[in-house]
Structures are given as C-alpha cells and as structure tokens.
DSSP file (Angstrom, degrees, kcal/mol; ACC not computed):
  #  RESIDUE AA STRUCTURE BP1 BP2  ACC     N-H-->O    O-->H-N    N-H-->O    O-->H-N    TCO  KAPPA ALPHA  PHI   PSI    X-CA   Y-CA   Z-CA
    1    1 A M              0   0    0      0, 0.0     2,-0.2     0, 0.0    23,-0.0   0.000 360.0 360.0 360.0 134.5   72.1  106.7  108.9
    2    2 A S        -     0   0    0      1,-0.0    23,-0.8     2,-0.0     2,-0.4  -0.507 360.0-138.6 -86.0 156.0   74.0  109.6  110.2
    3    3 A R  E     -A   24   0A   0     -2,-0.2     2,-0.5    21,-0.2    21,-0.2  -0.895   7.8-157.3-113.0 143.3   77.7  110.3  109.5
    4    4 A K  E     -A   23   0A   0     19,-2.5    19,-3.2    -2,-0.4     2,-0.4  -0.987  13.6-139.9-120.7 126.2   80.2  111.4  112.0
    5    5 A I  E     -A   22   0A   0     -2,-0.5     2,-0.4    17,-0.2    17,-0.2  -0.703  16.2-159.1 -86.2 133.9   83.4  113.2  110.8
    6    6 A I  E     +A   21   0A   0     15,-2.6    15,-1.1    -2,-0.4     2,-0.3  -0.946  19.8 158.6-115.9 131.6   86.6  112.2  112.6
    7    7 A S        -     0   0    0     -2,-0.4     2,-0.3    57,-0.2     6,-0.1  -0.989  13.3-178.6-149.7 158.4   89.7  114.4  112.6
    8    8 A T    >   -     0   0    0     -2,-0.3     3,-0.8     4,-0.1    53,-0.1  -0.989  33.4-136.2-154.0 148.0   92.8  115.0  114.6
    9    9 A T  T 3  S+     0   0    0     -2,-0.3     4,-0.1     1,-0.2    52,-0.1   0.535  99.2  78.9 -80.7  -6.5   95.8  117.3  114.5
   10   10 A A  T 3  S+     0   0    0     50,-0.1    -1,-0.2     2,-0.1    50,-0.2   0.513  97.5  46.9 -78.6  -4.7   97.9  114.2  115.3
   11   11 A A  S <  S-     0   0    0     -3,-0.8    -3,-0.1    27,-0.1    26,-0.1  -0.911 109.4 -77.2-128.7 159.0   97.6  113.3  111.6
   12   12 A P        -     0   0    0      0, 0.0    -4,-0.1     0, 0.0     3,-0.1  -0.240  52.0-108.2 -57.5 140.9   98.1  115.5  108.5
   13   13 A A        -     0   0    0     25,-0.3     6,-0.1     1,-0.1    -4,-0.0  -0.344  47.3 -86.2 -63.0 149.4   95.2  117.8  107.7
   14   14 A A        -     0   0    0      1,-0.1    -1,-0.1     4,-0.1     6,-0.1  -0.349  34.7-160.2 -58.3 135.7   93.2  116.9  104.7
   15   15 A I  S    S+     0   0    0     -3,-0.1     2,-0.3     2,-0.0    -1,-0.1  -0.068  70.3  18.0-110.0  31.5   94.8  118.3  101.5
   16   16 A G  S    S-     0   0    0      2,-0.3     2,-1.7     0, 0.0    -2,-0.0  -0.899 111.2 -46.8-170.2-162.9   91.6  118.1   99.4
   17   17 A T  S    S+     0   0    0     -2,-0.3     2,-0.3     2,-0.0    -2,-0.0  -0.496 100.0  85.0 -89.9  68.0   87.9  117.7   99.5
   18   18 A Y  S    S-     0   0    0     -2,-1.7     2,-0.3    13,-0.0    -2,-0.3  -0.961  70.3-116.6-155.0 167.9   87.8  114.8  102.0
   19   19 A S        -     0   0    0     -2,-0.3    12,-0.2     1,-0.1     3,-0.1  -0.763  28.2-118.5-106.1 156.7   87.7  114.1  105.7
   20   20 A Q  S    S-     0   0    0    -14,-0.3    11,-2.6    -2,-0.3     2,-0.3   0.883  95.2 -12.7 -61.4 -36.8   90.4  112.1  107.6
   21   21 A A  E     -AB   6  30A   0    -15,-1.1   -15,-2.6     9,-0.2     2,-0.4  -0.982  59.1-152.8-160.2 156.1   87.7  109.6  108.5
   22   22 A V  E     -AB   5  29A   0      7,-1.7     7,-2.9    -2,-0.3     2,-0.5  -0.999   9.5-152.4-134.3 131.0   84.0  109.2  108.5
   23   23 A Q  E     +AB   4  28A   0    -19,-3.2   -19,-2.5    -2,-0.4     2,-0.5  -0.907  13.8 178.5-103.4 129.1   82.0  106.9  110.8
   24   24 A A  E >   -AB   3  27A   0      3,-2.9     3,-1.8    -2,-0.5     2,-0.3  -0.955  66.2 -46.4-128.3 110.1   78.7  105.6  109.5
   25   25 A G  T 3  S-     0   0    0    -23,-0.8   -21,-0.0    -2,-0.5     0, 0.0  -0.503 123.7 -21.9  64.5-128.4   77.0  103.3  112.0
   26   26 A N  T 3  S+     0   0    0     -2,-0.3    99,-3.3    -3,-0.1     2,-0.4   0.190 120.8  93.0 -99.5  17.7   79.6  100.9  113.4
   27   27 A T  E <   -BC  24 124A   0     -3,-1.8    -3,-2.9    97,-0.2     2,-0.5  -0.928  55.2-163.7-114.3 134.4   81.9  101.3  110.4
   28   28 A I  E     -BC  23 123A   0     95,-3.2    95,-3.3    -2,-0.4     2,-0.7  -0.973   5.3-157.2-117.7 125.8   84.8  103.8  110.2
   29   29 A Y  E     -BC  22 122A   0     -7,-2.9    -7,-1.7    -2,-0.5     2,-0.5  -0.904   7.8-156.6-104.2 113.0   86.4  104.7  106.8
   30   30 A L  E     -BC  21 121A   0     91,-3.0    91,-1.3    -2,-0.7    -9,-0.2  -0.793  17.3-129.6 -90.9 125.4   89.9  106.0  107.1
   31   31 A S  E     -     0   0A   0    -11,-2.6    88,-0.1    -2,-0.5    90,-0.1  -0.250  41.4 -76.1 -66.4 160.4   91.0  108.1  104.2
   32   32 A G  E     -     0   0A   0     88,-0.1     2,-0.4    86,-0.1    88,-0.3  -0.300  48.3-156.7 -59.0 137.8   94.3  107.4  102.5
   33   33 A Q  E     - C   0 119A   0     86,-2.8    86,-1.7    -3,-0.1     2,-0.2  -0.956   7.5-168.8-118.5 138.4   97.3  108.5  104.4
   34   34 A I        -     0   0    0     -2,-0.4     2,-1.4    84,-0.2    84,-0.1  -0.577  47.4 -78.6-111.7-178.8  100.7  109.3  102.8
   35   35 A G  S    S+     0   0    0     82,-0.5     9,-2.7    -2,-0.2     2,-0.4  -0.125  75.7 141.8 -80.4  42.3  104.0  109.9  104.6
   36   36 A L  B     -F   43   0B   0     -2,-1.4     7,-0.2     7,-0.2    21,-0.0  -0.678  54.0-125.9 -83.8 134.7  103.3  113.5  105.6
   37   37 A D     >  -     0   0    0      5,-2.8     4,-2.5    -2,-0.4     5,-0.3  -0.673  17.9-140.3 -72.7 128.1  104.5  114.6  109.0
   38   38 A P  T  4 S+     0   0    0      0, 0.0   -25,-0.3     0, 0.0   -27,-0.1   0.751  96.4  46.3 -68.4 -21.9  101.5  116.1  110.7
   39   39 A T  T  4 S+     0   0    0    -29,-0.1   -28,-0.0     1,-0.1   -29,-0.0   0.931 126.6  23.9 -83.2 -49.6  103.4  119.0  112.2
   40   40 A S  T  4 S-     0   0    0      2,-0.2     3,-0.1   -28,-0.0    -1,-0.1   0.678  90.1-138.1 -89.8 -18.3  105.4  120.2  109.2
   41   41 A M     <  +     0   0    0     -4,-2.5     2,-0.3     1,-0.3    -5,-0.1   0.769  62.1 130.2  59.0  27.7  103.1  118.8  106.5
   42   42 A Q        -     0   0    0     -5,-0.3    -5,-2.8    -7,-0.0    -1,-0.3  -0.837  67.0-104.1-108.1 149.6  106.3  117.8  104.7
   43   43 A M  B     -F   36   0B   0     -2,-0.3    -7,-0.2    -7,-0.2     2,-0.1  -0.514  35.7-124.2 -70.7 133.7  107.0  114.3  103.3
   44   44 A V        -     0   0    0     -9,-2.7     2,-0.2    -2,-0.2     6,-0.1  -0.395  36.2 -94.4 -73.8 159.8  109.3  112.2  105.4
   45   45 A D  S  > S-     0   0    0      4,-0.1     4,-0.5    -2,-0.1     5,-0.2  -0.509  76.8  -0.1 -81.9 141.6  112.4  110.8  103.7
   46   46 A G  H  > S-     0   0    0     -2,-0.2     4,-2.1     3,-0.2     5,-0.2   0.378  82.5 -81.9  73.4 159.9  112.7  107.4  102.2
   47   47 A I  H  > S+     0   0    0      2,-0.2     4,-2.5     1,-0.2     5,-0.2   0.892 125.0  53.0 -66.5 -40.9  110.4  104.4  101.8
   48   48 A D  H  > S+     0   0    0      1,-0.2     4,-2.0     2,-0.2    -1,-0.2   0.941 112.5  44.3 -62.0 -47.2  111.0  103.1  105.3
   49   49 A G  H  X S+     0   0    0     -4,-0.5     4,-2.4     1,-0.2    -1,-0.2   0.877 113.5  51.5 -63.5 -38.6  110.2  106.4  107.0
   50   50 A Q  H  X S+     0   0    0     -4,-2.1     4,-2.6     2,-0.2    -2,-0.2   0.895 107.5  51.6 -68.4 -39.2  107.1  106.9  104.8
   51   51 A I  H  X S+     0   0    0     -4,-2.5     4,-2.0     2,-0.2    -2,-0.2   0.948 112.9  45.3 -62.6 -46.9  105.7  103.4  105.6
   52   52 A V  H  X S+     0   0    0     -4,-2.0     4,-2.5     1,-0.2    -2,-0.2   0.927 113.1  50.5 -61.0 -44.6  106.1  104.1  109.3
   53   53 A R  H  X S+     0   0    0     -4,-2.4     4,-2.8     1,-0.2    -1,-0.2   0.891 106.9  54.8 -63.2 -39.4  104.6  107.6  109.0
   54   54 A V  H  X S+     0   0    0     -4,-2.6     4,-2.4     1,-0.2    -1,-0.2   0.941 112.5  42.7 -57.6 -48.1  101.6  106.2  107.0
   55   55 A F  H  X S+     0   0    0     -4,-2.0     4,-2.5     2,-0.2    -2,-0.2   0.845 112.6  52.8 -71.8 -32.2  100.8  103.7  109.8
   56   56 A E  H  X S+     0   0    0     -4,-2.5     4,-2.2     2,-0.2    -1,-0.2   0.909 110.9  48.3 -64.7 -41.0  101.4  106.4  112.5
   57   57 A N  H  X S+     0   0    0     -4,-2.8     4,-2.0     2,-0.2    -2,-0.2   0.929 113.1  46.3 -65.0 -45.2   99.0  108.7  110.7
   58   58 A L  H  X S+     0   0    0     -4,-2.4     4,-2.6     1,-0.2    -2,-0.2   0.909 111.6  52.5 -62.5 -41.7   96.3  105.9  110.3
   59   59 A K  H  X S+     0   0    0     -4,-2.5     4,-2.4     1,-0.2    -1,-0.2   0.893 108.3  51.3 -59.9 -41.3   96.8  105.0  114.0
   60   60 A A  H  X S+     0   0    0     -4,-2.2     4,-1.9     2,-0.2    -1,-0.2   0.894 110.8  47.1 -65.6 -40.8   96.3  108.6  115.0
   61   61 A V  H  X S+     0   0    0     -4,-2.0     4,-1.0     2,-0.2    -2,-0.2   0.912 111.9  50.5 -68.4 -41.2   93.0  108.9  113.1
   62   62 A A  H ><>S+     0   0    0     -4,-2.6     5,-2.3     1,-0.2     3,-0.7   0.920 109.4  51.8 -60.2 -42.7   91.8  105.6  114.5
   63   63 A A  H ><5S+     0   0    0     -4,-2.4     3,-1.5     1,-0.3    -1,-0.2   0.872 103.2  57.9 -61.9 -37.2   92.7  106.9  118.0
   64   64 A A  H 3<5S+     0   0    0     -4,-1.9    -1,-0.3     1,-0.3    -2,-0.2   0.781 105.9  50.8 -63.5 -25.2   90.7  110.0  117.4
   65   65 A A  T <<5S-     0   0    0     -4,-1.0    -1,-0.3    -3,-0.7    -2,-0.2   0.474 123.5-109.3 -88.0  -3.8   87.7  107.7  116.7
   66   66 A G  T < 5S+     0   0    0     -3,-1.5    -3,-0.2     1,-0.3     2,-0.2   0.689  86.1  89.7  85.7  19.4   88.4  105.9  120.0
   67   67 A V      < -     0   0    0     -5,-2.3    -1,-0.3    -6,-0.1     2,-0.2  -0.728  66.9-119.7-134.0-177.8   89.7  102.7  118.5
   68   68 A T    >   -     0   0    0     -2,-0.2     3,-1.7    -3,-0.1     4,-0.1  -0.733  36.5-100.2-119.0 172.3   92.9  101.0  117.3
   69   69 A L  G >  S+     0   0    0      1,-0.3     3,-1.9    -2,-0.2    27,-0.1   0.645 112.3  80.0 -68.0 -13.0   94.0   99.7  114.0
   70   70 A N  G 3  S+     0   0    0      1,-0.3    -1,-0.3    25,-0.1    26,-0.1   0.612  81.4  66.4 -69.5  -9.2   93.2   96.2  115.3
   71   71 A E  G <  S+     0   0    0     -3,-1.7    53,-2.3    52,-0.0    -1,-0.3   0.477  78.3 119.3 -84.0  -2.6   89.5   97.1  114.5
   72   72 A A  E <   +D  123   0A   0     -3,-1.9    51,-0.3    51,-0.2     3,-0.1  -0.383  36.5 176.1 -67.9 136.6   90.5   97.1  110.8
   73   73 A V  E    S+     0   0A   0     49,-3.1    29,-2.1     1,-0.3     2,-0.3   0.526  71.8  22.8-109.2 -15.6   88.8   94.7  108.5
   74   74 A K  E     -De 122 102A   0     48,-1.4    48,-2.4    27,-0.2     2,-0.4  -0.963  57.7-173.0-155.8 133.4   90.4   95.9  105.3
   75   75 A F  E     -De 121 103A   0     27,-1.8    29,-1.9    -2,-0.3     2,-0.5  -0.959   9.0-158.3-120.1 144.5   93.5   97.8  104.2
   76   76 A N  E     -De 120 104A   0     44,-2.1    44,-1.9    -2,-0.4     2,-0.4  -0.997  12.4-166.3-118.2 127.3   94.3   99.1  100.7
   77   77 A I  E     -De 119 105A   0     27,-2.7    29,-2.9    -2,-0.5     2,-0.5  -0.948   3.3-165.4-116.6 132.5   98.0   99.7  100.1
   78   78 A Y  E     -De 118 106A   0     40,-3.1    40,-2.0    -2,-0.4     2,-0.4  -0.979  10.3-179.2-120.1 125.7   99.3  101.7   97.1
   79   79 A L  E     -De 117 107A   0     27,-2.7    29,-2.7    -2,-0.5     3,-0.2  -0.972  30.6-152.8-127.6 138.3  103.0  101.5   96.2
   80   80 A T  S    S+     0   0    0     36,-1.9     2,-0.3    -2,-0.4    37,-0.1   0.618 100.0  32.8 -80.0 -12.0  104.9  103.2   93.4
   81   81 A D    >   -     0   0    0     35,-0.5     3,-2.1     1,-0.1    -1,-0.3  -0.868  69.9-159.6-144.8 107.1  107.3  100.3   93.6
   82   82 A L  G >  S+     0   0    0     -2,-0.3     3,-1.7     1,-0.3     4,-0.2   0.602  84.7  79.7 -67.4 -10.1  105.9   96.9   94.5
   83   83 A T  G 3  S+     0   0    0      1,-0.3     3,-0.4     2,-0.1    -1,-0.3   0.675  86.0  63.2 -67.8 -13.3  109.4   95.6   95.5
   84   84 A N  G <> S+     0   0    0     -3,-2.1     4,-1.6     1,-0.2     3,-0.4   0.366  72.7  99.8 -88.0   4.8  108.7   97.5   98.7
   85   85 A F  H <> S+     0   0    0     -3,-1.7     4,-2.2     1,-0.2    -1,-0.2   0.876  76.6  55.5 -60.5 -40.1  105.8   95.3   99.6
   86   86 A A  H  > S+     0   0    0     -3,-0.4     4,-2.2     1,-0.2    -1,-0.2   0.869 105.0  53.8 -61.8 -35.8  107.9   93.2  102.0
   87   87 A K  H  > S+     0   0    0     -3,-0.4     4,-2.1     2,-0.2    -1,-0.2   0.880 106.6  51.7 -66.0 -37.3  108.7   96.3  103.9
   88   88 A V  H  X S+     0   0    0     -4,-1.6     4,-3.1     2,-0.2    -2,-0.2   0.926 108.6  51.5 -63.2 -43.9  105.0   97.1  104.2
   89   89 A N  H  X S+     0   0    0     -4,-2.2     4,-1.9     1,-0.2    -2,-0.2   0.926 109.4  49.8 -58.0 -46.1  104.4   93.6  105.6
   90   90 A E  H  X S+     0   0    0     -4,-2.2     4,-0.5     1,-0.2    -1,-0.2   0.911 114.9  43.5 -60.3 -43.6  107.2   94.1  108.2
   91   91 A T  H >X S+     0   0    0     -4,-2.1     3,-1.4     1,-0.2     4,-0.7   0.911 109.2  56.0 -71.4 -42.2  105.8   97.4  109.4
   92   92 A M  H >X S+     0   0    0     -4,-3.1     4,-1.7     1,-0.3     3,-1.3   0.883 100.4  60.5 -56.4 -38.5  102.1   96.3  109.4
   93   93 A A  H 3< S+     0   0    0     -4,-1.9    -1,-0.3     1,-0.3    -2,-0.2   0.741 101.4  54.3 -63.3 -22.5  103.0   93.4  111.7
   94   94 A K  H << S+     0   0    0     -3,-1.4    -1,-0.3    -4,-0.5    -2,-0.2   0.681 114.9  38.7 -82.6 -18.9  104.2   96.1  114.3
   95   95 A Y  H << S+     0   0    0     -3,-1.3     2,-0.3    -4,-0.7   -26,-0.2   0.582 116.1  47.9-106.3 -15.0  100.9   97.9  114.2
   96   96 A L     <  -     0   0    0     -4,-1.7     2,-0.3   -27,-0.1     4,-0.1  -0.907  62.3-150.9-129.4 153.3   98.4   95.0  114.0
   97   97 A S        -     0   0    0     -2,-0.3    -3,-0.0     2,-0.2    -4,-0.0  -0.866  43.4 -50.8-118.8 160.1   97.9   91.7  115.8
   98   98 A E  S    S+     0   0    0     -2,-0.3     2,-0.1     2,-0.1   -28,-0.0  -0.378 108.8  58.0 -69.8 149.2   96.4   88.5  114.5
   99   99 A P  S    S-     0   0    0      0, 0.0    -2,-0.2     0, 0.0    -1,-0.1   0.412  87.7-149.7 -76.5 136.2   93.9   87.8  113.1
  100  100 A Y        -     0   0    0      1,-0.1    -2,-0.1    -2,-0.1     3,-0.1  -0.342  13.3-111.1 -74.4 153.9   95.0   90.2  110.4
  101  101 A P        -     0   0    0      0, 0.0   -27,-0.2     0, 0.0   -28,-0.1  -0.249  39.5 -86.9 -75.2 169.5   92.5   92.2  108.2
  102  102 A A  E     -e   74   0A   0    -29,-2.1   -27,-1.8   -26,-0.0     2,-0.3  -0.367  54.2-171.7 -66.6 158.2   91.9   91.6  104.5
  103  103 A R  E     -e   75   0A   0    -29,-0.2     2,-0.4    -3,-0.1   -27,-0.2  -0.997  23.4-159.3-156.7 148.9   94.2   93.6  102.3
  104  104 A A  E     -e   76   0A   0    -29,-1.9   -27,-2.7    -2,-0.3     2,-0.4  -0.971   9.0-160.7-123.6 146.0   95.0   94.7   98.8
  105  105 A A  E     -e   77   0A   0     -2,-0.4     2,-0.4   -29,-0.2   -27,-0.2  -0.995  13.3-174.3-127.4 126.2   98.3   95.9   97.5
  106  106 A V  E     -e   78   0A   0    -29,-2.9   -27,-2.7    -2,-0.4     2,-0.5  -0.965  21.2-136.6-126.9 131.9   98.3   97.8   94.2
  107  107 A G  E     -e   79   0A   0     -2,-0.4     2,-0.3   -29,-0.2   -27,-0.2  -0.748  30.8-176.3 -83.9 131.1  101.2   99.2   92.2
  108  108 A V        -     0   0    0    -29,-2.7     3,-0.1    -2,-0.5   -26,-0.0  -0.892  34.7-127.0-128.4 157.7  100.6  102.7   91.0
  109  109 A K  S    S-     0   0    0     -2,-0.3     2,-0.3     1,-0.2    -1,-0.1   0.923  86.6 -14.4 -69.4 -45.4  102.4  105.1   88.7
  110  110 A E        -     0   0    0     -3,-0.1    -1,-0.2   -31,-0.0     6,-0.1  -0.985  56.1-148.8-156.5 163.1  102.4  108.0   91.2
  111  111 A L    >   -     0   0    0      4,-0.5     3,-1.4    -2,-0.3     4,-0.2  -0.860  45.4 -67.9-130.5 163.9  100.8  109.2   94.4
  112  112 A P  G >  S+     0   0    0      0, 0.0     3,-2.0     0, 0.0    -1,-0.1  -0.185 115.4   5.0 -55.1 142.7  100.0  112.7   95.8
  113  113 A R  G 3  S-     0   0    0      1,-0.3   -70,-0.1   -79,-0.1    -3,-0.0   0.703 128.3 -66.5  57.3  25.4  103.0  114.9   96.7
  114  114 A G  G <  S+     0   0    0     -3,-1.4    -1,-0.3     1,-0.2     0, 0.0   0.681  83.8 169.4  74.0  17.6  105.5  112.4   95.3
  115  115 A A    <   -     0   0    0     -3,-2.0    -4,-0.5    -4,-0.2    -1,-0.2  -0.228  32.1-152.5 -61.3 152.3  104.7  109.8   98.0
  116  116 A L  S    S+     0   0    0      1,-0.3   -36,-1.9   -70,-0.1   -35,-0.5   0.604  78.1  22.1 -97.9 -18.1  106.0  106.3   97.7
  117  117 A V  E     - D   0  79A   0    -38,-0.2   -82,-0.5   -37,-0.1     2,-0.3  -0.995  58.3-179.2-150.5 147.6  103.2  104.6   99.6
  118  118 A E  E     - D   0  78A   0    -40,-2.0   -40,-3.1    -2,-0.3     2,-0.3  -0.986   6.9-174.8-143.8 148.5   99.7  105.3  100.6
  119  119 A A  E     -CD  33  77A   0    -86,-1.7   -86,-2.8    -2,-0.3     2,-0.3  -0.998   6.3-178.0-145.0 146.4   97.2  103.3  102.7
  120  120 A D  E     - D   0  76A   0    -44,-1.9   -44,-2.1    -2,-0.3     2,-0.3  -0.877  12.5-162.0-131.7 169.1   93.6  103.5  103.7
  121  121 A A  E     -CD  30  75A   0    -91,-1.3   -91,-3.0    -2,-0.3     2,-0.5  -0.989  18.9-140.2-152.2 156.9   91.5  101.3  105.9
  122  122 A V  E     -CD  29  74A   0    -48,-2.4   -49,-3.1    -2,-0.3   -48,-1.4  -0.992  24.3-167.2-118.1 126.7   88.0  100.3  106.9
  123  123 A L  E     -CD  28  72A   0    -95,-3.3   -95,-3.2    -2,-0.5     2,-0.4  -0.898   5.8-158.4-114.6 143.6   87.4   99.6  110.6
  124  124 A V  E     -C   27   0A   0    -53,-2.3     2,-0.3    -2,-0.4   -97,-0.2  -0.988  13.4-138.4-124.6 129.6   84.3   97.9  112.1
  125  125 A L              0   0    0    -99,-3.3   -99,-0.1    -2,-0.4   -58,-0.0  -0.592 360.0 360.0 -85.5 143.7   83.4   98.4  115.8
  126  126 A G              0   0    0     -2,-0.3    -1,-0.2     0, 0.0  -100,-0.0   0.460 360.0 360.0  83.6 360.0   82.2   95.6  117.9
C-alpha cells in the first residue's frame, strides 16, 4: 500500500521527524497538533485559545487532504490539566457533527513547547 504525505502552510510546520498527516489507502492519520499559530509558530495564550487553535490546525490539515474533521473516526486528546476536559468538549462540538467519533482523553505531565493541550485524529474516507 502506498503512502501519501499531506501538508499545508495553514497549520504549523512539523517540528520534528514526522509529517502533518499521512494517507494510507482510505485512512488519514493526522499528527498531534498543539496550539501553535501557523504563521508565527508561537503558542497562543491560554487554554481556551489553545484548544481552538488545536482544532483549527487539525481542520487545516484535514482540508489539505480534501476532507473535513467529520470524517474522523478517532480522536486522542492530551491535557496537562484534566479539569479542562469540559472546555475541549464544548470546542469539539463546534468542529464536529453527530455521530461523533470515538475519543480518548489522557492527562499528561507535559506537552511539547509548554502546550496545555494536544490532539491527533484518524480519518476514514468513504
């Protein structure tokens, strides 16, 4: 099976040895996104801003693949403070429509660049 690398300048450039997304067959794997502004490559302020930026970044990578986040079958959410989980739910509802994908939410000690939240997703076409 061949792999197709997906990238866009509308989301932060990869800051490591990974691609923004990889398509294998009819499955697209979106790499984790943190609250980096894609233009300045600086972290946006506060948990609310970071959650929105994470979903905007994921949305941009999905768009580069020619799809929307509604093709997601699985999200993984990583939070440095699980009390912010309700805020993630509120924001996710603005980016996705029912039926919602499967999801995991994990509390972590820290994230790259001091981020407060990170999310990745798996999308399936068709």
